[in-house]
C-alpha positions as CSV (number, residue, x, y, z in Angstrom):
1,X,0.3,-91.8,9.2
2,X,3.8,-93.0,8.3
3,X,5.1,-91.9,4.9
4,X,6.0,-95.4,3.9
5,X,2.4,-96.7,4.3
6,X,1.3,-96.9,0.7
7,X,-2.3,-97.9,0.4
8,X,-4.2,-98.3,-2.8
9,X,-6.4,-95.4,-4.0
10,X,-9.6,-97.2,-3.0
11,X,-8.3,-97.9,0.5
12,X,-6.9,-94.4,0.8
13,X,-10.3,-92.9,-0.1
14,X,-11.8,-94.9,2.8
15,X,-9.5,-93.3,5.3
16,X,-10.8,-89.9,6.4
17,X,-7.5,-88.2,7.3
18,X,-9.1,-85.1,8.8
19,X,-6.0,-84.7,11.0
20,X,-4.0,-83.7,7.9
21,X,-6.6,-81.1,6.9
22,X,-8.2,-79.6,9.9
23,X,-6.3,-81.3,12.7
24,X,-2.9,-80.8,14.3
25,X,-1.2,-81.5,11.0
26,X,-3.6,-79.2,9.1
27,X,-4.9,-75.7,9.9
28,X,-6.1,-76.6,13.4
29,X,-9.7,-75.5,12.7
30,X,-11.3,-78.8,13.9
31,X,-13.8,-77.9,16.7
32,X,-13.1,-81.3,18.4
33,X,-9.6,-80.1,19.3
34,X,-11.0,-78.0,22.1
35,X,-12.1,-81.3,23.8
36,X,-9.4,-83.7,22.7
37,X,-6.4,-81.2,22.5
38,X,-4.6,-83.5,20.0
39,X,-5.9,-85.7,17.2
40,X,-4.4,-88.8,18.8
41,X,-7.0,-88.5,21.5
42,X,-9.9,-88.4,19.1
43,X,-12.0,-91.5,18.3
44,X,-12.0,-90.7,14.6
45,X,-8.2,-90.9,14.6
46,X,-8.3,-94.2,16.5
47,X,-10.9,-95.6,14.2
48,X,-8.8,-94.6,11.1
49,X,-5.7,-96.3,12.6
50,X,-7.7,-99.5,13.2
51,X,-9.0,-99.5,9.7
52,X,-5.5,-98.9,8.3
53,X,-4.1,-101.8,10.3
54,X,-6.8,-104.1,9.0
55,X,-6.1,-103.3,5.4
56,X,-4.3,-105.8,3.1
57,X,-0.7,-104.9,2.6
58,X,0.0,-103.4,-0.8
59,X,2.3,-105.0,-3.3
60,X,6.0,-104.4,-2.6
61,X,5.3,-103.3,1.0
62,X,7.9,-105.6,2.6
63,X,10.6,-104.7,0.1
64,X,9.9,-101.0,0.6
65,X,10.3,-101.2,4.4
66,X,13.3,-103.5,4.1
67,X,15.1,-100.8,2.0
68,X,14.0,-98.1,4.4
69,X,15.3,-99.9,7.5
70,X,18.5,-100.7,5.8
71,X,19.2,-97.0,5.2
72,X,21.3,-95.0,7.7
73,X,18.8,-92.8,9.5
74,X,19.7,-89.1,10.2
75,X,19.3,-88.4,13.9
76,X,18.2,-85.1,15.4
77,X,21.8,-84.5,16.7
78,X,23.3,-85.2,13.3
79,X,21.1,-82.7,11.6
80,X,21.5,-80.1,14.4
81,X,17.7,-80.1,15.1
82,X,16.4,-79.2,18.6
83,X,13.0,-79.6,20.1
84,X,11.0,-77.6,22.6
85,X,7.5,-77.7,24.0
86,X,5.7,-74.4,23.2
87,X,3.0,-73.1,25.6
88,X,1.2,-69.9,26.3
89,X,1.0,-67.9,29.5
90,X,-1.4,-64.9,29.1
91,X,-0.4,-63.4,25.8
92,X,3.1,-64.7,25.7
93,X,4.2,-67.8,23.8
94,X,7.2,-69.5,25.6
95,X,9.1,-72.7,25.3
96,X,11.3,-75.0,27.3
97,X,13.5,-78.0,26.1
98,X,11.5,-81.2,25.6
99,X,14.0,-83.0,27.8
100,X,12.9,-80.9,30.8
101,X,9.3,-82.2,30.7
102,X,8.0,-85.1,32.9
103,X,4.4,-84.8,31.8
104,X,1.6,-82.4,30.9
105,X,-1.6,-82.8,32.9
106,X,-5.0,-81.2,33.1
107,X,-6.1,-78.5,35.5
108,X,-5.4,-79.2,39.2
109,X,-6.5,-77.6,42.4
110,X,-3.7,-75.6,44.0
111,X,-3.4,-76.2,47.7
112,X,-1.8,-73.3,49.6
113,X,1.1,-73.8,52.0
114,X,0.2,-72.3,55.4
115,X,2.6,-69.4,56.3
116,X,4.8,-70.3,53.3
117,X,3.9,-68.1,50.3
118,X,5.4,-65.5,48.1
119,X,4.6,-64.2,44.7
120,X,6.2,-67.0,42.8
121,X,5.2,-70.1,44.8
122,X,1.5,-70.7,44.5
123,X,1.3,-73.9,46.6
124,X,1.1,-77.6,46.0
125,X,-0.7,-79.7,43.4
126,X,-1.4,-83.4,43.3
127,X,0.1,-85.2,40.3
128,X,-0.5,-88.9,40.3
129,X,-0.5,-89.0,44.1
130,X,2.7,-86.9,44.4
131,X,2.6,-83.4,45.9
132,X,4.5,-81.1,43.6
133,X,5.4,-77.5,44.2
134,X,3.4,-75.2,41.9
135,X,4.9,-71.9,40.7
136,X,3.7,-68.9,38.7
137,X,5.5,-68.2,35.5
138,X,3.7,-64.8,35.4
139,X,5.4,-63.8,38.6
140,X,8.7,-65.6,37.9
141,X,9.2,-64.0,34.5
142,X,7.7,-60.6,35.3
143,X,4.9,-61.0,32.7
144,X,2.0,-58.6,32.5
145,X,-0.8,-60.2,34.5
146,X,-4.1,-60.7,32.7
147,X,-7.2,-58.9,33.9
148,X,-9.1,-61.1,36.4
149,X,-12.3,-62.4,34.9
150,X,-14.4,-65.5,34.9
151,X,-12.8,-67.9,32.4
152,X,-15.0,-69.2,29.5
153,X,-15.5,-72.9,29.0
154,X,-13.1,-73.1,26.0
155,X,-10.4,-71.4,28.1
156,X,-10.7,-73.9,30.9
157,X,-10.4,-76.7,28.3
158,X,-7.1,-75.4,27.1
159,X,-5.5,-74.9,30.5
160,X,-2.8,-77.3,31.5
161,X,-0.2,-77.9,34.2
162,X,3.4,-78.4,32.9
163,X,5.4,-80.7,35.1
164,X,9.1,-80.2,34.5
165,X,12.2,-81.5,36.2
166,X,15.5,-79.6,36.1
167,X,18.5,-80.5,38.2
168,X,16.4,-82.9,40.3
169,X,13.8,-80.3,41.1
170,X,10.3,-81.2,40.0
171,X,7.9,-78.2,39.6
172,X,4.4,-77.6,38.1
173,X,3.4,-74.5,36.2
174,X,-0.1,-73.5,35.3
175,X,-0.4,-72.3,31.7
176,X,-3.2,-71.2,29.5
177,X,-2.5,-73.3,26.5
178,X,0.0,-75.9,25.2
179,X,0.8,-76.0,21.5
180,X,3.1,-79.1,21.6
181,X,6.5,-80.0,20.4
182,X,8.3,-77.6,18.0
183,X,11.5,-78.7,16.2
184,X,13.9,-76.1,14.8
185,X,17.5,-75.5,13.8
186,X,19.7,-72.9,15.5
187,X,19.8,-70.7,12.3
188,X,16.1,-70.1,12.7
189,X,16.5,-68.3,16.1
190,X,16.4,-64.5,16.4
191,X,17.7,-62.2,19.0
192,X,15.5,-60.8,21.8
193,X,14.6,-57.2,20.8
194,X,15.1,-54.3,23.2
195,X,11.4,-53.6,23.2
196,X,10.7,-56.7,25.3
197,X,10.2,-55.9,29.0
198,X,13.5,-56.1,30.7
199,X,12.3,-58.5,33.4
200,X,11.0,-61.0,30.8
201,X,14.0,-60.6,28.5
202,X,16.3,-61.7,31.3
203,X,14.9,-65.2,31.0
204,X,14.5,-65.4,27.2
205,X,17.6,-66.4,25.4
206,X,16.2,-66.3,21.8
207,X,13.1,-66.0,19.8
208,X,11.7,-68.6,17.4
209,X,9.4,-67.4,14.6
210,X,6.2,-69.4,14.5
211,X,3.1,-68.5,12.4
212,X,2.4,-64.8,13.1
213,X,3.9,-65.1,16.6
214,X,7.3,-65.4,18.2
215,X,8.1,-68.1,20.8
216,X,10.4,-67.0,23.6
217,X,12.9,-69.8,24.3
218,X,13.5,-69.7,28.1
219,X,16.9,-70.1,29.7
220,X,16.2,-73.2,31.7
221,X,19.3,-72.8,33.9
222,X,18.4,-69.3,35.0
223,X,14.8,-70.3,35.4
224,X,15.7,-73.1,37.9
225,X,18.2,-70.9,39.7
226,X,15.5,-68.3,40.3
227,X,12.9,-70.9,41.2
228,X,15.2,-72.5,43.8
229,X,15.8,-69.1,45.3
230,X,12.1,-68.5,45.5
231,X,11.4,-71.9,47.1
232,X,14.1,-71.1,49.7
233,X,12.4,-67.8,50.5
234,X,9.0,-69.5,50.7
235,X,10.1,-72.0,53.2
236,X,12.0,-69.7,55.6
């Protein structure tokens, strides 16, 4: 919850803030995350928010917020922070700028386009009544394909479709998992090592350290250029 919410110790004890311990703000070990993906979708989080809103305001609450609002807030641009959405395709963690995303939806049926198919274009998916071109990042980026197998239940729960829009082109990509928004500063970025497969390295402009992994920041301009070319080939 917000840092300026200062509840009394008795009220604080009544709030079970599991999201800060085993949820998305903790170690991520909560088994309910497989079903809800994010704590904000969990009924426990909603109930805690309702309880907090029904609490009596602590002494000095209004003066605390008045002082906070009066302060000049540092924006992301002022601090040089950037944000991306991190996701996984096979074994690779990748990311695109948050501004490119329209929405993230659950698994969809991919409808093939008769006589209009190549390795990148998978077909069309229905997103809120709109047919959106669906493309394969595995093929587009030259990633190593995973061995075909029957997916387990927990794998299906994590699968999502990313719906992005770049230069007026809206496209959906199936991914195996979405981590969420990751904020960083430019000094945290590392160069792409020569050991990365050349086809994949072409589209990755930098690496962002994260936990025990590295997230490949995709070059969105090159990505949309290649995608547009693939779409042209698929419709000719």
